[in-house]
Every structure is written in structure tokens, then in C-alpha cells.
Backbone as XML, in Angstrom:
<?xml version="1.0"?>
<chain id="A" units="angstrom">
  <residue number="1" name="MET">
    <atom name="N" x="132.229" y="113.891" z="114.047"/>
    <atom name="CA" x="131.841" y="114.251" z="112.675"/>
    <atom name="C" x="132.006" y="113.068" z="111.744"/>
  </residue>
  <residue number="2" name="ARG">
    <atom name="N" x="133.139" y="112.366" z="111.883"/>
    <atom name="CA" x="133.413" y="111.260" z="110.981"/>
    <atom name="C" x="132.401" y="110.137" z="111.175"/>
  </residue>
  <residue number="3" name="GLY">
    <atom name="N" x="132.031" y="109.854" z="112.424"/>
    <atom name="CA" x="131.035" y="108.821" z="112.710"/>
    <atom name="C" x="129.677" y="109.163" z="112.115"/>
  </residue>
  <residue number="4" name="THR">
    <atom name="N" x="129.296" y="110.428" z="112.165"/>
    <atom name="CA" x="128.041" y="110.865" z="111.592"/>
    <atom name="C" x="128.054" y="110.701" z="110.085"/>
  </residue>
  <residue number="5" name="LEU">
    <atom name="N" x="129.168" y="111.076" z="109.445"/>
    <atom name="CA" x="129.274" y="110.940" z="107.987"/>
    <atom name="C" x="129.217" y="109.480" z="107.565"/>
  </residue>
  <residue number="6" name="GLN">
    <atom name="N" x="129.873" y="108.630" z="108.323"/>
    <atom name="CA" x="129.845" y="107.175" z="107.999"/>
    <atom name="C" x="128.421" y="106.662" z="108.152"/>
  </residue>
  <residue number="7" name="GLY">
    <atom name="N" x="127.740" y="107.100" z="109.189"/>
    <atom name="CA" x="126.367" y="106.663" z="109.430"/>
    <atom name="C" x="125.460" y="107.081" z="108.263"/>
  </residue>
  <residue number="8" name="LEU">
    <atom name="N" x="125.658" y="108.310" z="107.775"/>
    <atom name="CA" x="124.850" y="108.789" z="106.659"/>
    <atom name="C" x="125.142" y="107.997" z="105.386"/>
  </residue>
  <residue number="9" name="LEU">
    <atom name="N" x="126.402" y="107.687" z="105.142"/>
    <atom name="CA" x="126.767" y="106.921" z="103.951"/>
    <atom name="C" x="126.205" y="105.506" z="104.034"/>
  </residue>
  <residue number="10" name="ILE">
    <atom name="N" x="126.277" y="104.902" z="105.191"/>
    <atom name="CA" x="125.728" y="103.562" z="105.334"/>
    <atom name="C" x="124.203" y="103.593" z="105.150"/>
  </residue>
  <residue number="11" name="SER">
    <atom name="N" x="123.530" y="104.585" z="105.740"/>
    <atom name="CA" x="122.091" y="104.703" z="105.563"/>
    <atom name="C" x="121.731" y="104.890" z="104.118"/>
  </residue>
  <residue number="12" name="ALA">
    <atom name="N" x="122.471" y="105.713" z="103.404"/>
    <atom name="CA" x="122.179" y="105.983" z="101.985"/>
    <atom name="C" x="122.396" y="104.704" z="101.167"/>
  </residue>
  <residue number="13" name="SER">
    <atom name="N" x="123.423" y="103.942" z="101.480"/>
    <atom name="CA" x="123.672" y="102.738" z="100.685"/>
    <atom name="C" x="122.608" y="101.679" z="100.921"/>
  </residue>
  <residue number="14" name="VAL">
    <atom name="N" x="121.970" y="101.706" z="102.086"/>
    <atom name="CA" x="120.881" y="100.777" z="102.377"/>
    <atom name="C" x="119.610" y="101.199" z="101.588"/>
  </residue>
  <residue number="15" name="LEU">
    <atom name="N" x="119.396" y="102.475" z="101.430"/>
    <atom name="CA" x="118.204" y="102.968" z="100.752"/>
    <atom name="C" x="118.259" y="102.822" z="99.250"/>
  </residue>
  <residue number="16" name="VAL">
    <atom name="N" x="119.399" y="102.850" z="98.660"/>
    <atom name="CA" x="119.534" y="102.781" z="97.193"/>
    <atom name="C" x="118.912" y="101.518" z="96.624"/>
  </residue>
  <residue number="17" name="PRO">
    <atom name="N" x="119.227" y="100.318" z="97.145"/>
    <atom name="CA" x="118.583" y="99.100" z="96.580"/>
    <atom name="C" x="117.065" y="99.122" z="96.698"/>
  </residue>
  <residue number="18" name="VAL">
    <atom name="N" x="116.531" y="99.694" z="97.780"/>
    <atom name="CA" x="115.084" y="99.735" z="97.963"/>
    <atom name="C" x="114.446" y="100.587" z="96.859"/>
  </residue>
  <residue number="19" name="ALA">
    <atom name="N" x="115.033" y="101.727" z="96.571"/>
    <atom name="CA" x="114.481" y="102.605" z="95.542"/>
    <atom name="C" x="114.574" y="101.961" z="94.168"/>
  </residue>
  <residue number="20" name="ALA">
    <atom name="N" x="115.646" y="101.232" z="93.909"/>
    <atom name="CA" x="115.835" y="100.581" z="92.630"/>
    <atom name="C" x="114.860" y="99.429" z="92.440"/>
  </residue>
  <residue number="21" name="ALA">
    <atom name="N" x="114.328" y="98.886" z="93.523"/>
    <atom name="CA" x="113.438" y="97.731" z="93.449"/>
    <atom name="C" x="112.049" y="98.103" z="92.939"/>
  </residue>
  <residue number="22" name="ALA">
    <atom name="N" x="111.704" y="99.387" z="92.953"/>
    <atom name="CA" x="110.362" y="99.806" z="92.540"/>
    <atom name="C" x="110.279" y="99.761" z="91.003"/>
  </residue>
  <residue number="23" name="THR">
    <atom name="N" x="109.487" y="98.834" z="90.513"/>
    <atom name="CA" x="109.308" y="98.670" z="89.077"/>
    <atom name="C" x="108.052" y="99.386" z="88.628"/>
  </residue>
  <residue number="24" name="PRO">
    <atom name="N" x="107.921" y="99.646" z="87.335"/>
    <atom name="CA" x="106.679" y="100.281" z="86.861"/>
    <atom name="C" x="105.441" y="99.445" z="87.208"/>
  </residue>
  <residue number="25" name="CYS">
    <atom name="N" x="105.577" y="98.124" z="87.124"/>
    <atom name="CA" x="104.404" y="97.303" z="87.441"/>
    <atom name="C" x="104.093" y="97.345" z="88.943"/>
  </residue>
  <residue number="26" name="ALA">
    <atom name="N" x="105.113" y="97.382" z="89.752"/>
    <atom name="CA" x="104.903" y="97.495" z="91.208"/>
    <atom name="C" x="104.194" y="98.805" z="91.530"/>
  </residue>
  <residue number="27" name="GLU">
    <atom name="N" x="104.542" y="99.861" z="90.800"/>
    <atom name="CA" x="103.843" y="101.130" z="91.000"/>
    <atom name="C" x="102.387" y="101.035" z="90.593"/>
  </residue>
  <residue number="28" name="GLN">
    <atom name="N" x="102.120" y="100.350" z="89.480"/>
    <atom name="CA" x="100.711" y="100.135" z="89.060"/>
    <atom name="C" x="99.934" y="99.375" z="90.130"/>
  </residue>
  <residue number="29" name="ILE">
    <atom name="N" x="100.573" y="98.321" z="90.657"/>
    <atom name="CA" x="99.925" y="97.507" z="91.689"/>
    <atom name="C" x="99.578" y="98.366" z="92.897"/>
  </residue>
  <residue number="30" name="ALA">
    <atom name="N" x="100.529" y="99.163" z="93.353"/>
    <atom name="CA" x="100.314" y="100.014" z="94.528"/>
    <atom name="C" x="99.178" y="101.021" z="94.273"/>
  </residue>
  <residue number="31" name="THR">
    <atom name="N" x="99.170" y="101.598" z="93.085"/>
    <atom name="CA" x="98.144" y="102.572" z="92.725"/>
    <atom name="C" x="96.751" y="101.937" z="92.740"/>
  </residue>
  <residue number="32" name="ILE">
    <atom name="N" x="96.634" y="100.766" z="92.115"/>
    <atom name="CA" x="95.308" y="100.098" z="92.031"/>
    <atom name="C" x="94.893" y="99.625" z="93.417"/>
  </residue>
  <residue number="33" name="GLU">
    <atom name="N" x="95.838" y="99.125" z="94.221"/>
    <atom name="CA" x="95.462" y="98.693" z="95.573"/>
    <atom name="C" x="94.966" y="99.874" z="96.397"/>
  </residue>
  <residue number="34" name="ARG">
    <atom name="N" x="95.612" y="101.039" z="96.294"/>
    <atom name="CA" x="95.092" y="102.223" z="97.003"/>
    <atom name="C" x="93.688" y="102.566" z="96.496"/>
  </residue>
  <residue number="35" name="ARG">
    <atom name="N" x="93.500" y="102.447" z="95.199"/>
    <atom name="CA" x="92.205" y="102.752" z="94.577"/>
    <atom name="C" x="91.116" y="101.812" z="95.101"/>
  </residue>
  <residue number="36" name="LEU">
    <atom name="N" x="91.494" y="100.557" z="95.330"/>
    <atom name="CA" x="90.518" y="99.573" z="95.789"/>
    <atom name="C" x="90.138" y="99.762" z="97.274"/>
  </residue>
  <residue number="37" name="GLU">
    <atom name="N" x="90.816" y="100.656" z="97.948"/>
    <atom name="CA" x="90.486" y="100.959" z="99.337"/>
    <atom name="C" x="89.680" y="102.229" z="99.477"/>
  </residue>
  <residue number="38" name="SER">
    <atom name="N" x="89.295" y="102.857" z="98.368"/>
    <atom name="CA" x="88.570" y="104.120" z="98.433"/>
    <atom name="C" x="87.130" y="103.904" z="98.917"/>
  </residue>
  <residue number="39" name="PRO">
    <atom name="N" x="86.542" y="104.910" z="99.534"/>
    <atom name="CA" x="85.154" y="104.792" z="100.000"/>
    <atom name="C" x="84.194" y="104.439" z="98.863"/>
  </residue>
  <residue number="40" name="GLY">
    <atom name="N" x="84.412" y="104.994" z="97.661"/>
    <atom name="CA" x="83.498" y="104.712" z="96.537"/>
    <atom name="C" x="83.520" y="103.241" z="96.160"/>
  </residue>
  <residue number="41" name="VAL">
    <atom name="N" x="84.711" y="102.620" z="96.160"/>
    <atom name="CA" x="84.811" y="101.196" z="95.846"/>
    <atom name="C" x="84.163" y="100.377" z="96.930"/>
  </residue>
  <residue number="42" name="LYS">
    <atom name="N" x="84.350" y="100.785" z="98.188"/>
    <atom name="CA" x="83.733" y="100.054" z="99.292"/>
    <atom name="C" x="82.216" y="100.119" z="99.164"/>
  </residue>
  <residue number="43" name="ALA">
    <atom name="N" x="81.685" y="101.177" z="98.640"/>
    <atom name="CA" x="80.226" y="101.281" z="98.439"/>
    <atom name="C" x="79.774" y="100.274" z="97.393"/>
  </residue>
  <residue number="44" name="VAL">
    <atom name="N" x="80.597" y="100.054" z="96.366"/>
    <atom name="CA" x="80.292" y="99.098" z="95.290"/>
    <atom name="C" x="80.366" y="97.660" z="95.829"/>
  </residue>
  <residue number="45" name="THR">
    <atom name="N" x="81.389" y="97.391" z="96.620"/>
    <atom name="CA" x="81.627" y="96.013" z="97.062"/>
    <atom name="C" x="80.943" y="95.656" z="98.384"/>
  </residue>
  <residue number="46" name="GLY">
    <atom name="N" x="80.387" y="96.681" z="99.042"/>
    <atom name="CA" x="79.694" y="96.427" z="100.317"/>
    <atom name="C" x="80.642" y="96.406" z="101.491"/>
  </residue>
  <residue number="47" name="GLY">
    <atom name="N" x="81.848" y="96.845" z="101.318"/>
    <atom name="CA" x="82.812" y="96.879" z="102.416"/>
    <atom name="C" x="82.722" y="98.144" z="103.221"/>
  </residue>
  <residue number="48" name="THR">
    <atom name="N" x="83.545" y="98.189" z="104.252"/>
    <atom name="CA" x="83.594" y="99.368" z="105.114"/>
    <atom name="C" x="84.686" y="100.286" z="104.603"/>
  </residue>
  <residue number="49" name="PRO">
    <atom name="N" x="84.387" y="101.542" z="104.327"/>
    <atom name="CA" x="85.409" y="102.461" z="103.833"/>
    <atom name="C" x="86.561" y="102.624" z="104.811"/>
  </residue>
  <residue number="50" name="THR">
    <atom name="N" x="87.741" y="102.797" z="104.257"/>
    <atom name="CA" x="88.908" y="103.082" z="105.072"/>
    <atom name="C" x="89.392" y="104.490" z="104.734"/>
  </residue>
  <residue number="51" name="SER">
    <atom name="N" x="90.316" y="104.966" z="105.508"/>
    <atom name="CA" x="90.829" y="106.306" z="105.234"/>
    <atom name="C" x="92.089" y="106.231" z="104.376"/>
  </residue>
  <residue number="52" name="THR">
    <atom name="N" x="92.474" y="105.048" z="103.891"/>
    <atom name="CA" x="93.723" y="104.924" z="103.147"/>
    <atom name="C" x="93.530" y="104.894" z="101.639"/>
  </residue>
  <residue number="53" name="GLY">
    <atom name="N" x="92.376" y="105.175" z="101.172"/>
    <atom name="CA" x="92.111" y="105.111" z="99.747"/>
    <atom name="C" x="92.892" y="106.137" z="98.951"/>
  </residue>
  <residue number="54" name="SER">
    <atom name="N" x="92.733" y="106.094" z="97.657"/>
    <atom name="CA" x="93.408" y="107.033" z="96.787"/>
    <atom name="C" x="92.908" y="108.452" z="96.991"/>
  </residue>
  <residue number="55" name="PRO">
    <atom name="N" x="93.820" y="109.420" z="97.034"/>
    <atom name="CA" x="93.359" y="110.805" z="97.196"/>
    <atom name="C" x="92.572" y="111.329" z="96.018"/>
  </residue>
  <residue number="56" name="LYS">
    <atom name="N" x="92.647" y="110.638" z="94.873"/>
    <atom name="CA" x="91.915" y="111.072" z="93.689"/>
    <atom name="C" x="90.554" y="110.382" z="93.537"/>
  </residue>
  <residue number="57" name="ALA">
    <atom name="N" x="90.263" y="109.463" z="94.424"/>
    <atom name="CA" x="89.017" y="108.705" z="94.318"/>
    <atom name="C" x="87.828" y="109.552" z="94.781"/>
  </residue>
  <residue number="58" name="LEU">
    <atom name="N" x="86.674" y="109.262" z="94.227"/>
    <atom name="CA" x="85.438" y="109.906" z="94.659"/>
    <atom name="C" x="84.924" y="109.235" z="95.907"/>
  </residue>
  <residue number="59" name="ALA">
    <atom name="N" x="84.187" y="109.946" z="96.718"/>
    <atom name="CA" x="83.639" y="109.388" z="97.953"/>
    <atom name="C" x="82.459" y="108.454" z="97.670"/>
  </residue>
  <residue number="60" name="ALA">
    <atom name="N" x="81.811" y="108.627" z="96.516"/>
    <atom name="CA" x="80.678" y="107.803" z="96.156"/>
    <atom name="C" x="80.595" y="107.716" z="94.637"/>
  </residue>
  <residue number="61" name="PRO">
    <atom name="N" x="79.961" y="106.702" z="94.116"/>
    <atom name="CA" x="79.826" y="106.617" z="92.667"/>
    <atom name="C" x="79.042" y="107.824" z="92.140"/>
  </residue>
  <residue number="62" name="PRO">
    <atom name="N" x="79.405" y="108.284" z="90.962"/>
    <atom name="CA" x="78.660" y="109.418" z="90.393"/>
    <atom name="C" x="77.225" y="108.992" z="90.045"/>
  </residue>
  <residue number="63" name="PRO">
    <atom name="N" x="76.311" y="109.949" z="90.044"/>
    <atom name="CA" x="74.929" y="109.608" z="89.696"/>
    <atom name="C" x="74.815" y="109.179" z="88.229"/>
  </residue>
  <residue number="64" name="GLY">
    <atom name="N" x="73.816" y="108.393" z="87.951"/>
    <atom name="CA" x="73.639" y="107.931" z="86.576"/>
    <atom name="C" x="74.460" y="106.673" z="86.279"/>
  </residue>
  <residue number="65" name="ARG">
    <atom name="N" x="74.409" y="106.273" z="85.029"/>
    <atom name="CA" x="75.103" y="105.042" z="84.597"/>
    <atom name="C" x="76.185" y="105.420" z="83.597"/>
  </residue>
  <residue number="66" name="PRO">
    <atom name="N" x="77.300" y="104.676" z="83.591"/>
    <atom name="CA" x="78.320" y="104.922" z="82.587"/>
    <atom name="C" x="77.790" y="104.665" z="81.183"/>
  </residue>
  <residue number="67" name="SER">
    <atom name="N" x="78.308" y="105.333" z="80.187"/>
    <atom name="CA" x="77.851" y="105.138" z="78.817"/>
    <atom name="C" x="78.191" y="103.745" z="78.300"/>
  </residue>
  <residue number="68" name="ASP">
    <atom name="N" x="79.215" y="103.129" z="78.851"/>
    <atom name="CA" x="79.605" y="101.759" z="78.468"/>
    <atom name="C" x="79.267" y="100.826" z="79.619"/>
  </residue>
  <residue number="69" name="PRO">
    <atom name="N" x="78.212" y="99.999" z="79.478"/>
    <atom name="CA" x="77.798" y="99.116" z="80.567"/>
    <atom name="C" x="78.907" y="98.177" z="81.042"/>
  </residue>
  <residue number="70" name="ALA">
    <atom name="N" x="79.881" y="97.896" z="80.210"/>
    <atom name="CA" x="80.964" y="96.996" z="80.614"/>
    <atom name="C" x="81.876" y="97.626" z="81.667"/>
  </residue>
  <residue number="71" name="THR">
    <atom name="N" x="81.782" y="98.925" z="81.828"/>
    <atom name="CA" x="82.643" y="99.600" z="82.803"/>
    <atom name="C" x="81.994" y="99.748" z="84.175"/>
  </residue>
  <residue number="72" name="VAL">
    <atom name="N" x="80.788" y="99.247" z="84.343"/>
    <atom name="CA" x="80.109" y="99.326" z="85.633"/>
    <atom name="C" x="80.832" y="98.417" z="86.631"/>
  </residue>
  <residue number="73" name="PRO">
    <atom name="N" x="81.333" y="98.963" z="87.749"/>
    <atom name="CA" x="82.032" y="98.104" z="88.687"/>
    <atom name="C" x="81.094" y="97.135" z="89.375"/>
  </residue>
  <residue number="74" name="GLN">
    <atom name="N" x="81.561" y="95.911" z="89.540"/>
    <atom name="CA" x="80.770" y="94.870" z="90.196"/>
    <atom name="C" x="81.641" y="94.205" z="91.249"/>
  </residue>
  <residue number="75" name="ALA">
    <atom name="N" x="81.020" y="93.879" z="92.378"/>
    <atom name="CA" x="81.747" y="93.321" z="93.512"/>
    <atom name="C" x="82.510" y="92.050" z="93.147"/>
  </residue>
  <residue number="76" name="ASP">
    <atom name="N" x="81.891" y="91.148" z="92.369"/>
    <atom name="CA" x="82.579" y="89.902" z="92.042"/>
    <atom name="C" x="83.760" y="90.151" z="91.111"/>
  </residue>
  <residue number="77" name="HIS">
    <atom name="N" x="83.665" y="91.154" z="90.247"/>
    <atom name="CA" x="84.781" y="91.510" z="89.366"/>
    <atom name="C" x="85.937" y="92.122" z="90.172"/>
  </residue>
  <residue number="78" name="VAL">
    <atom name="N" x="85.606" y="92.921" z="91.163"/>
    <atom name="CA" x="86.620" y="93.516" z="92.028"/>
    <atom name="C" x="87.346" y="92.428" z="92.786"/>
  </residue>
  <residue number="79" name="ALA">
    <atom name="N" x="86.611" y="91.433" z="93.275"/>
    <atom name="CA" x="87.211" y="90.319" z="93.995"/>
    <atom name="C" x="88.168" y="89.537" z="93.064"/>
  </residue>
  <residue number="80" name="GLU">
    <atom name="N" x="87.719" y="89.282" z="91.856"/>
    <atom name="CA" x="88.565" y="88.558" z="90.889"/>
    <atom name="C" x="89.805" y="89.382" z="90.530"/>
  </residue>
  <residue number="81" name="ALA">
    <atom name="N" x="89.636" y="90.683" z="90.447"/>
    <atom name="CA" x="90.785" y="91.565" z="90.143"/>
    <atom name="C" x="91.796" y="91.543" z="91.273"/>
  </residue>
  <residue number="82" name="ARG">
    <atom name="N" x="91.328" y="91.432" z="92.518"/>
    <atom name="CA" x="92.283" y="91.338" z="93.626"/>
    <atom name="C" x="93.145" y="90.090" z="93.503"/>
  </residue>
  <residue number="83" name="GLY">
    <atom name="N" x="92.581" y="88.994" z="93.046"/>
    <atom name="CA" x="93.361" y="87.782" z="92.808"/>
    <atom name="C" x="94.386" y="87.989" z="91.700"/>
  </residue>
  <residue number="84" name="LEU">
    <atom name="N" x="93.966" y="88.686" z="90.640"/>
    <atom name="CA" x="94.901" y="88.977" z="89.561"/>
    <atom name="C" x="96.037" y="89.893" z="90.025"/>
  </residue>
  <residue number="85" name="ILE">
    <atom name="N" x="95.728" y="90.810" z="90.932"/>
    <atom name="CA" x="96.752" y="91.705" z="91.462"/>
    <atom name="C" x="97.795" y="90.898" z="92.242"/>
  </residue>
  <residue number="86" name="ALA">
    <atom name="N" x="97.348" y="89.902" z="92.991"/>
    <atom name="CA" x="98.284" y="89.018" z="93.713"/>
    <atom name="C" x="99.177" y="88.273" z="92.703"/>
  </residue>
  <residue number="87" name="THR">
    <atom name="N" x="98.590" y="87.808" z="91.609"/>
    <atom name="CA" x="99.355" y="87.137" z="90.567"/>
    <atom name="C" x="100.357" y="88.089" z="89.941"/>
  </residue>
  <residue number="88" name="ALA">
    <atom name="N" x="99.937" y="89.324" z="89.667"/>
    <atom name="CA" x="100.827" y="90.329" z="89.084"/>
    <atom name="C" x="102.002" y="90.605" z="90.017"/>
  </residue>
  <residue number="89" name="ARG">
    <atom name="N" x="101.722" y="90.660" z="91.308"/>
    <atom name="CA" x="102.814" y="90.890" z="92.301"/>
    <atom name="C" x="103.841" y="89.775" z="92.192"/>
  </residue>
  <residue number="90" name="GLU">
    <atom name="N" x="103.387" y="88.531" z="92.105"/>
    <atom name="CA" x="104.309" y="87.398" z="91.972"/>
    <atom name="C" x="105.105" y="87.484" z="90.668"/>
  </residue>
  <residue number="91" name="GLN">
    <atom name="N" x="104.410" y="87.848" z="89.585"/>
    <atom name="CA" x="105.122" y="87.996" z="88.289"/>
    <atom name="C" x="106.178" y="89.103" z="88.374"/>
  </residue>
  <residue number="92" name="ASP">
    <atom name="N" x="105.832" y="90.183" z="89.065"/>
    <atom name="CA" x="106.788" y="91.286" z="89.198"/>
    <atom name="C" x="108.003" y="90.854" z="89.989"/>
  </residue>
  <residue number="93" name="ARG">
    <atom name="N" x="107.792" y="90.136" z="91.081"/>
    <atom name="CA" x="108.903" y="89.654" z="91.897"/>
    <atom name="C" x="109.789" y="88.700" z="91.090"/>
  </residue>
  <residue number="94" name="ALA">
    <atom name="N" x="109.194" y="87.945" z="90.188"/>
    <atom name="CA" x="109.932" y="86.994" z="89.376"/>
    <atom name="C" x="110.642" y="87.686" z="88.197"/>
  </residue>
  <residue number="95" name="GLY">
    <atom name="N" x="110.409" y="88.970" z="88.040"/>
    <atom name="CA" x="111.046" y="89.702" z="86.933"/>
    <atom name="C" x="110.304" y="89.594" z="85.617"/>
  </residue>
  <residue number="96" name="ASN">
    <atom name="N" x="109.077" y="89.120" z="85.618"/>
    <atom name="CA" x="108.261" y="88.987" z="84.424"/>
    <atom name="C" x="107.445" y="90.255" z="84.207"/>
  </residue>
  <residue number="97" name="ALA">
    <atom name="N" x="108.110" y="91.284" z="83.718"/>
    <atom name="CA" x="107.466" y="92.603" z="83.545"/>
    <atom name="C" x="106.276" y="92.527" z="82.585"/>
  </residue>
  <residue number="98" name="GLN">
    <atom name="N" x="106.429" y="91.841" z="81.445"/>
    <atom name="CA" x="105.344" y="91.783" z="80.488"/>
    <atom name="C" x="104.153" y="91.012" z="81.062"/>
  </residue>
  <residue number="99" name="GLY">
    <atom name="N" x="104.387" y="89.929" z="81.715"/>
    <atom name="CA" x="103.293" y="89.179" z="82.355"/>
    <atom name="C" x="102.594" y="89.996" z="83.391"/>
  </residue>
  <residue number="100" name="CYS">
    <atom name="N" x="103.366" y="90.728" z="84.189"/>
    <atom name="CA" x="102.797" y="91.590" z="85.230"/>
    <atom name="C" x="101.902" y="92.677" z="84.592"/>
  </residue>
  <residue number="101" name="ASN">
    <atom name="N" x="102.418" y="93.321" z="83.567"/>
    <atom name="CA" x="101.634" y="94.373" z="82.887"/>
    <atom name="C" x="100.363" y="93.800" z="82.267"/>
  </residue>
  <residue number="102" name="ASP">
    <atom name="N" x="100.471" y="92.641" z="81.633"/>
    <atom name="CA" x="99.293" y="92.024" z="81.032"/>
    <atom name="C" x="98.240" y="91.664" z="82.095"/>
  </residue>
  <residue number="103" name="THR">
    <atom name="N" x="98.700" y="91.134" z="83.241"/>
    <atom name="CA" x="97.797" y="90.757" z="84.302"/>
    <atom name="C" x="97.118" y="92.003" z="84.912"/>
  </residue>
  <residue number="104" name="MET">
    <atom name="N" x="97.907" y="93.079" z="85.057"/>
    <atom name="CA" x="97.320" y="94.325" z="85.579"/>
    <atom name="C" x="96.300" y="94.917" z="84.612"/>
  </residue>
  <residue number="105" name="THR">
    <atom name="N" x="96.553" y="94.789" z="83.308"/>
    <atom name="CA" x="95.590" y="95.276" z="82.324"/>
    <atom name="C" x="94.266" y="94.535" z="82.489"/>
  </residue>
  <residue number="106" name="ARG">
    <atom name="N" x="94.342" y="93.237" z="82.639"/>
    <atom name="CA" x="93.120" y="92.425" z="82.824"/>
    <atom name="C" x="92.427" y="92.825" z="84.125"/>
  </residue>
  <residue number="107" name="ALA">
    <atom name="N" x="93.196" y="93.029" z="85.192"/>
    <atom name="CA" x="92.604" y="93.399" z="86.479"/>
    <atom name="C" x="91.861" y="94.751" z="86.351"/>
  </residue>
  <residue number="108" name="LYS">
    <atom name="N" x="92.467" y="95.707" z="85.663"/>
    <atom name="CA" x="91.815" y="96.998" z="85.464"/>
    <atom name="C" x="90.551" y="96.868" z="84.655"/>
  </residue>
  <residue number="109" name="GLU">
    <atom name="N" x="90.555" y="96.005" z="83.664"/>
    <atom name="CA" x="89.337" y="95.781" z="82.860"/>
    <atom name="C" x="88.238" y="95.212" z="83.739"/>
  </residue>
  <residue number="110" name="LEU">
    <atom name="N" x="88.573" y="94.285" z="84.628"/>
    <atom name="CA" x="87.570" y="93.697" z="85.517"/>
    <atom name="C" x="87.019" y="94.713" z="86.485"/>
  </residue>
  <residue number="111" name="ILE">
    <atom name="N" x="87.867" y="95.568" z="86.997"/>
    <atom name="CA" x="87.437" y="96.554" z="87.999"/>
    <atom name="C" x="86.427" y="97.519" z="87.387"/>
  </residue>
  <residue number="112" name="GLY">
    <atom name="N" x="86.668" y="97.939" z="86.165"/>
    <atom name="CA" x="85.725" y="98.874" z="85.516"/>
    <atom name="C" x="85.982" y="100.290" z="85.952"/>
  </residue>
  <residue number="113" name="ALA">
    <atom name="N" x="84.983" y="101.127" z="85.775"/>
    <atom name="CA" x="85.104" y="102.540" z="86.110"/>
    <atom name="C" x="84.796" y="102.724" z="87.568"/>
  </residue>
  <residue number="114" name="LEU">
    <atom name="N" x="85.840" y="102.803" z="88.363"/>
    <atom name="CA" x="85.659" y="102.926" z="89.814"/>
    <atom name="C" x="85.306" y="104.351" z="90.190"/>
  </residue>
  <residue number="115" name="PRO">
    <atom name="N" x="84.475" y="104.493" z="91.239"/>
    <atom name="CA" x="84.175" y="105.850" z="91.708"/>
    <atom name="C" x="85.397" y="106.425" z="92.432"/>
  </residue>
</chain>
């Protein structure tokens, strides 16, 4: 019994730092990365859909055009946004929360209205 309890305590102490490492910006990065793997985004960028996309994503772009032409997703903008996401990840690791948030805002603007 004592060995089992010690094992549980050791396991719990190992998990605590991992949970504490999740920052708000890291959560944004993970959400947008899942979104960029959705079948609808792959249709925009010409990629092959994966099954790991966001559960809230549409399978295909909605019919018609967005009311704001600036929100139309474009493959080159999605590629540029992926680079910004990598930069945001580095900023987050360095503890630069404001820089990470600013970079993610720019990445989201580039991505536009994703299906």
C-alpha cells in the first residue's frame, strides 16, 4: 500500500509542472494549429485533409463569399500565418506573453475566416 501511495504522489508531482506550463498563448497556438488541420482549410490550401482537425471546423467552405473580402482565406496567407505561429511559440517559450499574443493576432488576421 505504501509503495502504491508513494508512486501516486511521485506521479502527481511530475504532472503538476506540466499543467502549469500551459499558458494562454500556448492554448491559442494549439487551437489555431488544430484549426489549420481541418478539412475545410486543406480545401483552401490544396492540402490533403487529416482527421486531426478542430471538431468545430466545417468540412468545406460555406457557399458564397464573406461580406468582408479581407476575411477570405488564401493559401499564401495561411502559409505566412504558420510562420508567425512558430514565432509565437518561441515568444511563449521565452516568456514574452504580449509578443506571443500580438503575433497570434496577426496570424489570425492573415488566416481569415476559415471554413
